C-alpha positions as CSV (number, residue, x, y, z in Angstrom):
1,M,0.0,0.0,0.0
2,K,2.9,2.4,0.9
3,K,4.5,1.6,-2.5
4,L,1.3,2.3,-4.4
5,I,0.8,5.7,-2.6
6,L,4.5,6.6,-3.2
7,T,4.2,5.6,-6.9
8,L,1.0,7.6,-7.4
9,T,2.4,10.7,-5.6
10,T,5.6,10.5,-7.7
11,F,3.6,10.1,-10.9
12,L,1.4,13.1,-10.1
13,A,4.4,15.3,-9.2
14,I,6.1,14.3,-12.5
15,L,3.0,14.8,-14.5
16,T,2.3,18.2,-12.9
17,W,5.9,19.3,-13.5
18,S,6.1,18.1,-17.1
19,C,2.8,19.8,-18.0
20,G,4.1,23.1,-16.6
21,G,3.0,23.0,-13.0
22,G,-0.2,24.0,-11.3
23,S,-0.3,27.5,-12.7
24,T,-0.3,26.5,-16.4
25,Q,-2.5,28.7,-18.5
26,Q,-3.6,28.6,-22.1
27,V,-1.8,31.3,-24.1
28,S,-3.7,33.4,-26.6
29,K,-2.2,34.4,-29.9
30,D,-2.5,38.1,-28.9
31,E,-0.1,37.7,-25.9
32,S,3.1,39.7,-26.1
33,E,6.2,38.2,-27.7
34,K,9.2,36.8,-25.9
35,E,12.2,38.5,-27.3
36,T,15.2,36.4,-28.2
37,G,18.2,36.8,-30.6
38,K,15.7,37.2,-33.5
39,T,12.1,38.1,-32.7
40,F,10.0,35.0,-32.3
41,S,6.7,34.8,-30.5
42,L,6.9,31.6,-28.5
43,S,3.2,32.1,-27.7
44,T,2.2,31.0,-31.2
45,Q,2.6,27.7,-33.0
46,D,4.4,29.5,-35.9
47,G,6.8,31.2,-33.5
48,M,7.6,28.0,-31.6
49,M,8.2,26.1,-34.9
50,E,10.6,28.8,-36.0
51,V,12.6,28.5,-32.8
52,L,12.7,24.7,-33.2
53,K,13.8,25.1,-36.8
54,A,16.5,27.6,-35.8
55,C,17.7,25.0,-33.3
56,E,17.6,22.3,-36.0
57,I,14.9,20.3,-34.3
58,S,12.3,18.8,-36.5
59,I,9.0,17.3,-35.1
60,P,7.9,14.0,-36.8
61,E,4.9,14.4,-39.0
62,N,2.7,11.9,-37.1
63,L,2.9,14.1,-34.0
64,K,0.2,16.7,-34.3
65,F,0.5,20.1,-32.7
66,I,-2.0,20.5,-29.8
67,E,-1.3,23.7,-27.8
68,I,1.1,26.2,-26.4
69,T,1.0,26.7,-22.7
70,K,2.8,29.2,-20.5
71,E,4.1,29.0,-16.9
72,S,5.8,32.1,-15.5
73,N,7.7,33.4,-18.5
74,E,8.4,30.1,-20.3
75,Y,6.3,28.5,-23.1
76,S,5.9,24.9,-23.8
77,A,4.5,23.1,-26.9
78,R,2.5,19.9,-26.8
79,F,2.3,17.4,-29.7
80,E,0.4,14.2,-29.7
81,A,-0.2,11.0,-31.7
82,E,-3.0,8.7,-30.9
83,N,-3.6,5.0,-31.6
84,I,0.2,4.3,-31.7
85,D,1.2,0.7,-32.1
86,E,4.5,-0.7,-30.8
87,T,6.3,-0.1,-34.1
88,A,5.2,3.6,-34.3
89,K,6.2,4.1,-30.6
90,N,9.6,2.6,-31.3
91,Q,10.0,4.9,-34.3
92,L,9.2,7.9,-32.2
93,D,11.6,6.8,-29.5
94,E,14.3,6.4,-32.2
95,W,13.5,9.9,-33.4
96,F,13.8,11.2,-29.8
97,N,17.3,9.7,-29.4
98,K,18.5,10.4,-32.9
99,Q,17.4,14.1,-32.6
100,S,19.3,14.4,-29.4
101,E,22.4,12.7,-30.7
102,E,22.5,15.0,-33.8
103,L,22.4,18.1,-31.5
104,I,25.0,16.6,-29.2
105,S,27.3,16.1,-32.2
106,K,26.9,19.9,-32.8
107,G,28.0,20.8,-29.3
108,W,24.8,20.7,-27.3
109,R,25.1,19.1,-23.9
110,K,22.5,16.7,-22.6
111,Y,21.2,15.9,-19.2
112,D,18.8,12.9,-18.9
113,V,16.1,13.5,-16.3
114,R,14.2,10.3,-17.0
115,V,15.0,7.4,-19.2
116,N,12.2,4.9,-20.0
117,E,10.7,5.4,-16.5
118,S,7.4,3.5,-16.1
119,I,4.9,5.3,-14.0
120,V,1.3,4.2,-13.7
121,G,1.0,2.8,-17.2
122,S,3.1,5.5,-18.9
123,I,6.6,5.3,-20.2
124,I,8.4,8.7,-19.7
125,N,11.6,10.1,-21.2
126,E,12.8,13.5,-20.4
127,R,16.0,15.2,-21.6
128,I,17.4,18.7,-21.3
129,L,19.7,19.9,-24.1
130,F,21.9,22.9,-23.2
131,V,22.8,25.4,-25.9
132,P,26.5,25.2,-27.0
133,G,28.6,28.2,-26.2
134,G,29.1,30.6,-29.0
135,K,25.9,29.7,-30.9
136,N,23.6,32.5,-32.0
137,L,20.3,30.9,-31.3
138,P,16.9,32.4,-30.3
139,I,17.1,30.7,-26.9
140,S,19.6,31.3,-24.1
141,T,19.7,28.2,-22.0
142,G,18.4,25.1,-23.8
143,I,15.4,23.0,-24.6
144,T,13.7,20.4,-22.5
145,I,12.2,17.6,-24.5
146,S,9.8,15.1,-22.8
147,S,7.9,12.2,-24.2
148,S,5.2,10.1,-22.6
149,Y,3.7,7.0,-24.0
150,D,0.4,5.9,-22.4
151,T,0.4,2.1,-22.8
152,K,-3.4,1.9,-22.0
153,D,-4.6,4.5,-24.5
154,S,-1.7,4.0,-27.0
155,K,-1.1,7.7,-27.0
156,Y,2.3,9.3,-27.5
157,T,2.8,12.9,-26.2
158,L,5.8,15.1,-26.7
159,Y,6.5,18.3,-24.8
160,V,9.1,20.8,-26.0
161,K,10.1,23.7,-23.8
162,P,12.7,26.2,-25.0
163,S,14.3,28.4,-22.4
């Protein structure tokens, strides 16, 4: 019973953190822009995609854009794919790792927060990629990329959070 309570508490804490915490709010397209090296509005899908493009991050086509959320002064994009079978899940996991390795080869530094952690029916991966020194990118610190695969609903969710 104690293990179940601990597991559920841990899962809820991770889920709350990865979704942007308790004060997450939906961001309207009229909200002011976040200034970076170039002017990009991280509060919009187009602005977020431009930042990802500038960082040489491409999102797989089968992951559909869902929303941009904001916590404090940081924006996060959520992408999802439903009805994912084991093959598609493995392909998305391969993309997750390949994308990271490509950035690492270009000087980005990685920090794995979670690697294939199974929590209440979800498999979670979370990685922070820190911007290499001397790069002129529209972000200052790095990007957090998190994936969650719900084994019950066969749903794959990707969170991307530039900072």
